[in-house]
N, C-alpha and C positions, 0 to 999 in steps of 0.2 A: 504494500500500500504506500502510495506517495505521501510524504510528510505534508502537513497542512500548508507550509510556506510555498510549496509548489502547487498542490492540488487546488488551493484557494485563489490562485492567480486568475484574473478575469480571462475569459475566452477571447481569442482574437481570430480575425478572418482576413486572409490575404486577397480575398476576392469580394470584399464588402458584403459577405453573406448572400451572394447572388444564388438564386434557385433555378431549377430547370424551367419553371414557369416564366421566370424573368427572361431567360435566354430565348424561349419560344416567342414570347410577346415582342421582344426586340427584333427578332428576325422577321416576324410578320409585319411589324410597323415599317421596318426598313424596306421590305419588299414592296409594300403598298405605296410608300413614298416614292421609291425609284420608278415604279410603274407609271405613276402620274407624271413624273418629270419627263419620261420618255414619250408617253402617248398623249399626255394632256388629259387623260380620263381618270376618274376616281375608280378605285377597285377595293372591294371588300371580300376578302377570302373567307370561305366557309370550310367547316371542318372536313368535309368530304372532297374538297377540291384537290386535284392531283398536286398542284403547287404546294398546298398546305401539307400534304403528306410528305413531300420532299423536304419542306422546311422542318417538320417534326423530326425526320430522320437525321438531318444535319444538326439539329439542336442537341440531340443526344450526344453526338460526337464532340460538339463544342463544349457541352457541359462537363463531359469527362475530362477535357483539357483544363477547364477551370478547376476541377477537383484536384488534378495533378499539380497545378500551380499552387493551390492552397496547401496541399500536402508538402510540396517542396519547401515552402516558406516555414511551415510548422516543424519540419524535421530539424530546423536549426534552433528550436526552442525546447528547453528541458521538459516542459510540461507534456509535450506531445511526442517527442522523439522516441523511437524504439529500435530494437535490433541494431544493425550496423550503423544507422544514423546516430544512435546514442553513443556508440563506441567512438565516433569521430568527435562528438561534443566532449566526451571524457578525455580524449587526447589533448584538447586545448587546455584542459584543467590539470593535465599531468596525472590523470587517473585512468586506469584500465580495468576492464571487467575481470572479476575474480574467476579463475577456472574452477572446475570441480575439485573438491577437497576430499581426501580420504579420512575415514574414521580412525580414531586412536583409542588406546586404552593402555593400562599398565598390566603386565603379565608377570606372575610370580614363577620363577624357575626354582625348583626344589631338588636338592640332591638326595640320594638314598642314604647317605651318611656323611659325617664330616670327613674331609680329605686332608692329606698331608701337604698338598700344594694348591695353588690358586687354580680354580676352574674357570675357563674362559667361555663366555657365550658370544660367539662371533656376531658381528653385524649382519643383518639379513636372515638370521635364524627364523624359520617359519613355524607358526602354530596355526591350528584351525579347529573348527567345531564339527567337522565331518560333513559339512555342506559345500565343500570345494571353495570356501571363501577363506583366503589365507591372510594372516597378519604376520609381519616380519619385524624383528627388533630394529630400532632406529640407529643404534650405535653398539659398539662392542661393550660388553659388560663382564665383570669378573666377580666370582664368589670367593671371598677372602678365606684364608686358612682358618679353620675353626668355626666357620659359619656354614649353614646348610641351604640358604635361599637368598634370592635377590629379586627385587622388582624392576622390570625393564620396560621402558616405553616401547610400544609397538604400534605400527601403522598398517592399515588394511592395504593390500596390494591392488585393490580395485577402488578407484575414486568414486565418490557419490554416496547417496543416502543408503545404499544397499548394505554398507558395513555398520550401520547404526543399530542400537538396541539389542545387541547380543548380551544375554544375561550373564551375570557374574558366574564364573566357574564353567562356562560353556566352551571356551577356547582351551580345551584340555588334551589336545592331540599334538604331540611334538612331531612335526613333519621331518625336520632335519635332525636325525638322531645325534645325541651328544653323550659322551661317556659320563657316567655317574649321575646324570640327570634322571631322577625318578619320575617326576610329573611336572606339568605346567598347568596354570590356571589363571584366567584374567580376574583381577581383583576389583574391577569396576565395570559398569556397563559401557559398552563401546558407544562413542558419540563423536560428534564433530564432522561427520561426513556430510557433504553438501553437493548439490548439482551446480552447474554453471550459474553464476549470479544472475538473478532475475532482472528484468528491465527496471522495475520499481525500486528495488534495493540499490541497483547501480545508479539510478538517477538521484536517489537520496544521498549517496556518497559523493556524487559529483557536486551537489549543492553544498555539501560540507567541505569540499576539497580546498577552498581558499584558506581555511583555518589551519591547514597543515603547515603553512609557511610561517606561522607565528612562532616565535622563540619563547613566548611567555607561558605556554602550556594552558591555553584556554580550554573550556569544557568541550566545545565543538571539535577541537583538534584531537582530544583523547577519544571522543566518540568515533571520529573518522578513522583514526588509526586502529582502534579496536575492531571495528567492522571490517577493516581492510585485511585483518589477520586471517579471517575465515568466514566464508559466505554463510556458514551455519549459524553465525551469531545474530541474534535478534535485537532485543532492547538492551541499551547500554545506559548506565547511570554513573555520573562522575561527581565526586564530592571532595572537599578539602577539609578534613577534620581539624587541622592545625596548619600553620604556615609551613610551606615546603613539603607538605605531605599530600598525596593524592590517592584516593580510593577509587578504583574502577570496578564496578559491578556489572555483570551482564547475564542475560538469559539466551537460550537458543531460540531459533526461529519459531519453533512450536511451543515455546514457553517452558521447556524442560530446563532443569538446572544443569549447569556445566559440570563435567567431571574434573577431578584434580588434574588429569593429564591435559585437558583443554585449558584449564586455568594456567598451568605452567607454560603452555605454548603461548598464550596471550601475554603472560608476564615477560617471557623472553623476547617476544616481538616488541613490546612497548619499551623494553630496556635498551633497545638499540640506540647507539649514540646519535643517530640521525633523527631519532624520534623524541626521546625523553630529554626535556630540559635538564641541564646538568645539576641544578639545585633541587630537583624534584625527587622525593622518595615515593615511588609508585608501588601500591599494593593492589593486586588483582584478587578478587574474591567473589564468591557467590552471594546473592542477597539472602537476608534472613526470611524465614517463612512465617506467614500468619495464616493459620488454618481456619477454614470456614466450612459449615455444613449447608447444604441446599435442601430445604424442607418446604415444599410448596404443594398447594392443592388448587386445581383449576377446573373451570366449568365452561361449557359450550352453549351458545344460543340455540333455542329450539328451532329457529329459522334455518340453522345450519346443520340440522340433524342428518341430512342426506350426505354430507361431507365430513361427518364427525370423525371417521377413521383417518381420513387424510389430514384433518386438523390435528389429531393426536400425534401423528408422525411429524407434522410441522412444528408442533410445540416441543417435542423431544429434540429436534434439530436446533430450535431456538435456544434451548437450555444449553446445548453443547456449544453453540456460538457464543453464548454469554460466558461460559467457562473459559473459552479461549480468550475472549476479550478481557476478562477479569484477571487472568493469571499470566498474561504475556507482557505486562508492562510493570516495571519496578516502580513502587511508590504510588500506584493507582489505588485510590480509596475503594473499599468494598461497598458497592452501590446496588442495593436490591431494586432500585427504581429502573435501572437498565434491564434487569431480569424481567420485570413486569412489562416494560415497554416491548421487549422482544417477543414475549409470550403472547401479548395482545396482538401484535402485528402478525403473529402466526395463526390467529383465529380464535384465541381464547376469549371468553366473555368477561370473566373476572378471575382474579388470582388471589388466593390467601397465602401470604408469605409468613411462615413461622421463623425461618432462617434463610439467608443471613440477615443481620441487622447492619445498618449503615455504620461503617467503621473507618476512621481516618487512619491511614497507614503512614508511617515514617518513610523518608526517602530511600531507606536501604532495605525496605521490606517488600515482599511480593505475596499476593494471596495464593493459597493452595487449597483446593477442594479436598475435604476429608470424606464425608459421606453424602450421598444423594438419596432423596426420597421424593419422587415426583408422582403425585397422586391425581388421577383423573376423577373428578367428582360427579361427572355425568352431565346431562342436558338440563338446562333451566329455561323458563320462559324469558323471552326477550325483555 
């Protein structure tokens, strides 16, 4: 979704909002005027006249040209540009579209027993969950003498969302056999995999791009650089709890919490000397959670009884949309009015909300749904 600063810009037209009817009326008027200039006689074309049919056919082609002219102008504006046109706008801002990103996680390598020498885990050692989706170690790792395990960052060998959401303990097959290694297991859910950056997300980053040149560490610059690290990153919040200290909090695109591996990736990215102002101490972390329950009862108008089943499905979808809206932005107050609004728009007559209650959230908190109880109360008179 485009940020408000872009989406709320007024619409523009490079053809003065001309319509097909305008083009047709202009052609007819010009034809009749020219006919009188040549013959000295008045002419009024009728819809079934052969000349009128020719003018209509020509008007369609001319209007298509007008539309292409309008599109050509709009492709130079951030609000309207898409695909390759957006890439060229990004080039002027020194910003390129993020490629697909591979999922990451930490994997524990465990020895069968303590060894008398250091055991090396080579870079690129592969593990999998049996579904032909492989993860490989990011760098060489060593299990020290006297220890039996080590946690190693691993990256999926296939870029994209396909590597996300593999449960803890599921990456338990060591593909490249190593001496003394008894078992492997991912200690966190895999995350951070993303497809090629969408047009809307790319346009938002282009809008923020000028802030990257500031050496003062403004909020927009930290948001821009955090989003530039990984296309899977959604909402970002930046705060300065004390002078010289910067806290960066973020969520994933779907509102999920980032894993420790992704937090470490963003922290390393922001610590680059070309990004972090020298005097800033940057801490990257996940937001704190404020749990909420959804307990609602809704009713449907008697006049809508024929579509009651469809309305029930629409109400369920509206609740899911509300959950996404409520839990995908850091610091967003818990607002049951939005839940009611969406359920009403889906066709509910009235809603009884037991929970949640309106709650003001601090800037470092995000709402998280605990339990859901959506009850259909039946049909009522209008």
